[in-house]
Each structure stands twice: as structure tokens, then as C-alpha cells.
C-alpha positions in Angstrom: -4.1 -51.3 28.7 -4.3 -48.5 26.0 -5.9 -44.8 27.2 -7.1 -42.2 24.6 -4.9 -39.5 25.2 -6.3 -37.2 23.3 -3.4 -33.9 22.1 -4.2 -30.3 20.2 -1.0 -29.5 18.3 -0.5 -25.9 17.5 1.1 -23.3 15.5 2.0 -19.8 17.0 3.5 -17.4 14.5 4.7 -15.0 16.3 7.3 -15.1 19.3 9.7 -16.2 17.0 7.8 -19.4 15.4 6.7 -22.3 17.8 4.7 -25.5 17.7 3.4 -26.7 21.0 0.9 -29.2 22.6 -1.7 -29.1 25.1 -4.8 -30.8 26.6 -8.3 -30.6 24.9 -9.0 -28.7 28.1 -6.4 -26.0 27.2 -3.7 -27.4 30.3 -0.2 -29.2 30.3 1.1 -27.0 27.2 4.3 -28.3 26.2 6.5 -26.7 23.5 7.8 -28.9 21.0 10.1 -26.9 18.8 10.9 -23.3 18.6 12.6 -21.3 15.3 10.1 -21.3 13.1 9.9 -19.7 10.1 5.9 -17.7 10.2 4.3 -21.6 10.2 1.0 -22.1 9.3 -0.7 -25.5 8.6 0.3 -28.4 11.1 -0.9 -32.4 10.7 -0.2 -35.3 12.4 0.5 -38.7 11.4 -0.1 -40.8 14.7 0.8 -44.4 13.2 4.1 -42.9 12.3 5.0 -40.9 15.2 5.0 -37.4 13.1 4.0 -34.1 13.8 4.4 -32.0 10.3 4.1 -28.4 9.6 4.7 -26.0 7.3 6.8 -22.4 7.3 5.2 -19.5 5.1 8.9 -17.8 5.2 8.9 -14.7 3.8 5.4 -14.2 1.7 6.6 -12.3 -0.8 10.0 -14.6 -1.5 9.8 -17.8 -2.7 11.3 -19.6 0.0 8.5 -22.0 2.1 9.2 -25.0 3.7 7.7 -28.2 5.2 9.4 -29.8 8.3 8.7 -32.5 10.4 8.8 -34.1 14.1 8.1 -36.6 16.4 5.6 -36.5 18.7 8.0 -35.6 21.6 9.4 -32.4 19.5 12.8 -34.6 18.5 14.3 -35.5 15.5 13.6 -32.2 13.5 14.0 -32.9 9.8 13.1 -30.3 6.9 11.3 -32.7 4.2 10.6 -30.0 1.7 13.3 -27.7 1.4 12.8 -23.8 0.9 11.9 -22.7 -2.0 10.6 -25.9 -3.5 7.1 -24.3 -2.5 6.2 -20.3 -2.5 4.2 -20.0 0.5 2.6 -22.8 2.1 -0.7 -22.5 3.8 -2.9 -24.7 5.4 -1.4 -28.9 5.7 -3.6 -31.9 5.6 -2.2 -35.4 5.8 -4.3 -37.7 3.6 -4.0 -41.1 5.9 -5.6 -43.8 3.2 -2.9 -42.7 0.5 -0.3 -41.5 3.0 0.7 -38.3 1.8 0.5 -34.4 2.5 -1.6 -31.8 0.9 -1.3 -28.0 1.0 -2.3 -25.2 -0.1 0.5 -22.7 -1.7 -0.9 -19.3 -1.3 1.6 -17.3 -3.8 2.4 -20.1 -5.5 -1.1 -20.1 -6.6 -1.8 -23.6 -6.5 -2.7 -26.8 -4.5 0.3 -28.9 -4.1 1.1 -32.6 -2.8 4.1 -35.1 -1.6 5.0 -38.2 -0.3 5.4 -38.6 3.7 9.3 -38.4 3.0 8.9 -35.0 0.8 9.4 -36.5 -2.2 7.5 -36.6 -5.5 6.2 -32.8 -4.8 3.1 -32.6 -7.3 1.2 -29.7 -8.6 -2.4 -30.7 -8.2 -4.3 -27.3 -9.2 -2.6 -23.6 -10.8 -4.3 -20.9 -10.4 -1.9 -18.5 -11.7 1.5 -17.7 -13.2 4.1 -15.0 -12.4 4.5 -11.9 -10.8 1.2 -10.0 -12.3 -0.8 -12.6 -11.4 0.4 -13.0 -8.1 -0.9 -9.3 -7.4 -4.4 -10.8 -7.6 -5.8 -12.5 -4.0 -8.5 -14.1 -5.9 -6.1 -16.7 -6.9 -4.6 -17.7 -3.7 -4.7 -21.0 -2.4 -5.1 -20.8 1.2 -7.4 -23.7 2.5 -7.3 -27.8 1.7 -9.2 -31.3 2.6 -9.7 -34.1 0.6 -12.2 -37.1 0.9 -10.6 -40.1 -0.5 -14.1 -41.9 -0.7 -15.5 -39.3 -2.6 -12.3 -39.0 -4.9 -12.2 -35.3 -4.0 -10.0 -32.1 -3.5 -11.1 -29.3 -1.9 -9.3 -25.8 -1.3 -10.2 -22.4 -0.6 -9.4 -19.2 -2.3 -9.4 -16.1 0.0 -9.3 -12.9 -2.2 -8.7 -9.8 -1.1 -9.1 -8.9 2.6 -13.1 -8.4 3.5 -14.0 -8.4 0.0 -16.2 -10.8 -0.3 -14.7 -12.5 -3.5 -13.7 -15.3 -1.6 -14.3 -19.0 -3.3 -14.3 -23.0 -2.1 -13.5 -25.2 -5.2 -13.7 -29.1 -5.3 -12.0 -31.4 -8.4 -10.9 -34.6 -8.3 -7.7 -35.8 -6.0 -5.7 -36.8 -9.3 -5.2 -34.9 -12.4 -7.6 -36.0 -15.8 -5.5 -38.0 -18.2 -3.9 -35.7 -20.3 -4.5 -32.2 -18.6 -2.6 -30.3 -16.4 -3.0 -28.7 -13.3 -3.6 -24.9 -14.8 -6.0 -26.3 -17.4 -8.5 -29.3 -15.2 -11.7 -29.6 -16.8 -13.1 -30.8 -13.2 -13.0 -28.1 -11.4 -16.3 -26.9 -9.8 -16.9 -24.0 -7.4 -19.2 -25.0 -4.5 -19.4 -21.6 -2.7 -18.1 -18.1 -3.9 -19.0 -14.6 -2.5 -17.5 -15.7 0.6 -15.9 -12.9 2.5 -12.2 -14.7 3.1 -12.2 -18.5 3.5 -9.2 -20.1 5.3 -8.8 -23.5 6.4 -11.3 -26.1 5.9 -12.1 -29.5 7.7 -14.2 -32.7 6.6 -16.6 -34.0 8.9 -16.6 -37.8 6.3 -19.0 -39.7 8.3 -21.8 -36.8 8.5 -20.4 -35.6 4.8 -20.0 -32.1 5.9 -17.4 -29.3 5.1 -16.6 -26.7 8.1 -14.1 -24.0 7.1 -12.8 -20.3 9.2 -13.5 -17.3 7.5 -11.5 -14.2 9.0 -13.8 -11.5 6.6 -15.6 -8.7 8.1 -18.8 -9.7 10.3 -21.4 -10.6 10.2 -20.4 -13.3 7.6 -16.7 -13.1 8.2 -14.7 -14.3 11.5 -16.8 -17.1 12.1 -16.9 -20.5 12.0 -19.4 -22.2 8.7 -20.3 -25.2 7.5 -22.6 -27.0 4.8 -22.9 -30.0 3.1 -19.8 -31.4 1.0 -22.0 -31.9 -2.0 -24.4 -29.1 -1.9 -27.2 -29.0 -4.0 -27.6 -25.8 -6.3 -30.7 -25.1 -4.4 -28.9 -25.1 -1.0 -25.5 -23.3 -0.8 -26.0 -20.9 2.1 -23.4 -22.2 4.8 -24.3 -22.1 8.1 -22.7 -20.0 10.7 -21.5 -21.9 13.7 -19.1 -19.4 15.3 -19.1 -15.8 15.7 -16.9 -13.3 16.6 -13.5 -14.8 16.1 -10.4 -12.2 16.1 -9.1 -13.3 12.8 -10.1 -17.2 12.7 -7.5 -19.1 11.1 -7.1 -23.3 12.4 -9.8 -25.5 12.6 -9.8 -29.0 13.3 -12.7 -31.5 14.4 -13.3 -34.5 16.6 -16.0 -36.2 15.1 -16.0 -39.1 17.5 -15.8 -36.6 20.6 -18.3 -34.5 18.9 -16.0 -31.1 19.2 -14.4 -28.9 17.1 -11.0 -27.0 18.1 -10.3 -23.2 16.6 -7.3 -20.6 16.7 -7.1 -17.0 15.8 -4.7 -14.7 15.4 -5.7 -13.0 18.5 -4.4 -15.8 20.5 -7.2 -18.0 21.8 -8.2 -21.6 21.2 -11.9 -22.1 21.3 -13.8 -25.5 21.2 -17.6 -25.8 20.5 -19.7 -28.6 20.3 -19.6 -29.6 16.1 -23.2 -27.6 15.5 -21.4 -24.5 17.7 -23.2 -24.7 20.9 -21.3 -25.0 24.2 -18.6 -22.8 22.9 -15.7 -22.0 25.4 -11.9 -20.3 25.1 -9.7 -23.0 26.5 -6.2 -20.4 26.1 -6.3 -17.2 25.7 -3.1 -14.3 25.0 -1.1 -17.3 23.5 0.4 -15.4 20.7 -0.7 -15.2 16.9 -2.2 -18.6 16.4 -2.6 -20.1 13.0 -2.7 -24.0 12.2 -4.6 -26.4 14.7 -4.9 -30.5 14.7 -6.5 -32.5 16.8 -4.6 -36.6 17.5 -5.2 -39.1 19.7 -2.1 -41.1 20.8 -1.2 -43.9 22.2 -0.3 -44.8 25.7 3.3 -44.4 26.2 4.0 -42.2 22.8 4.7 -39.1 22.2 3.8 -36.9 25.0 
């Protein structure tokens, strides 16, 4: 008889770089991996028994990478080696097409690959070269994929607290005959945001969620909005406030909960509408990515 065993997989960028897991109430913390090079985005493929994460490396250098381990932390493997991606940020596992997607901040692009790290592609390119790299409005950070709608979503955060952040959308695949730098199908969904970071989708309710690191009142928040906003309805709904540099977000639609991390070292949980907010862990270092997973009894941790 199988049981629903939930885990949160969380990245800590401080303390030498760690991947750990906890129960949804914050108990049972288990460190799975240490020595990660500034880890940022994490994703779980329960069916294959793998946890993936991005390493930013040194942001000013082109030395980012993506690694993978089993659910119990064993068999650590680098699948995208250092230098193939510049500064990889949020990571998304797309289960239908079985690919990994990520935002590459200083690389100024959105990328994807096969689950073994092969066939690395650039889907969006917002700039080229050192001069463009200085323009933080070009930096791609968060990423999410909607296979049913055929769309790729990403955030361009803009300078810190500048109110120049954007969330954009395009087709999952490049239009025929077009390049990542010159796509005709890019749509700006939201602009003038404080500093949007990680994205998540509630596919059933067709809602887009994201964290924002910018200044209050609209920054250091969790927000949501329709995935297909009408022109007249482009004001995001603020669900959580007073985060300490909010970064990671993951949804459990079946359980009706969200989980959020911040650089202040806290993990928060709340209802999908922002109600019943709780801190389940505090003072855990500089927390970045987080992923919720439902494991099969007897597998993994």
C-alpha cells in the first residue's frame, strides 16, 4: 500500500552550498549534498528518482553548471558542465516533454536541455556581450512552462529595487526560421515590477505566481495573476508581504498550499490565496530554490 509522502527540497547558497530536504511542516531536515557552487534553482523528477539544481558559480564569470542526484543524495552527477551556461538561476522540470528549462541571468537568455544534459538550446536571447550584460533589465531569472497552452514564461528582473522588472511569455519552441535573439512571438505580460524573481504556474486554475525582491509595498512579496491577463486586468494580486529578499516558490495545488524561501533563511507556507501564513523554518542560511514533491513509499528519503 502506497502512502503520500511529501518533501520539500531546498537550496542554501551560504554555508558552502547545500541541498537539503524537510517535511512540509519543517521537521526531519536532512542534508543531501554539500559543496554546491552557489546553488539557486531546484527541480524534482519523482518518476526517475532525481533532483536537479543549478550552480550560479561566480556570477561575473561564465562558469555556471547543472547537477543531479538521486532522491537520497547519491550518485551526484554534473549534467551541464561549467561554462555551457553563464549564471543559471531558476530551474524547471517540464514533465510532459521531459526537459529542463532555466533562466541564465548574466547569459541574458532562457535555455533548456534533455534530462541527461544533452541538446542544450537557447530559446530566448535578450542581449550579447559585456556591454549588454551590464544592463540588468536583460537578465533572465525565473522560468515556467505551460505545455497545454504552449507557452514559456520568464522574468527579467531589472536593477535592484528599480521598478523595471518584467514577466514575459513566448511559445515553447522557436518560431520556424527565427532566432532566439529575434523572436516575433514575445509578449510582455507585466512590466514596471519591483524585481520579479522565481515563477510558478497553477495549471488547473490558470494562475501565475511569482516572488519579488524589490522594495515594499509591492516588493518582497508573493504575487499572482491570471496566466492570460486581459489588457484591463494587469494589476497583480499581492498574497504575502514582508519577506526578507524573497526567492524560491513552489506550489502544492492538491494540498492547497504554497512554500516560499527568502535570503533571510526562512521557509514560509500559506494557502494558495496567501491565507494561513506560517514560518516552518527560520535562520537556515541564505535560502534560494525550493521544490515540493510527493514521493512513493519506499523510494528516496
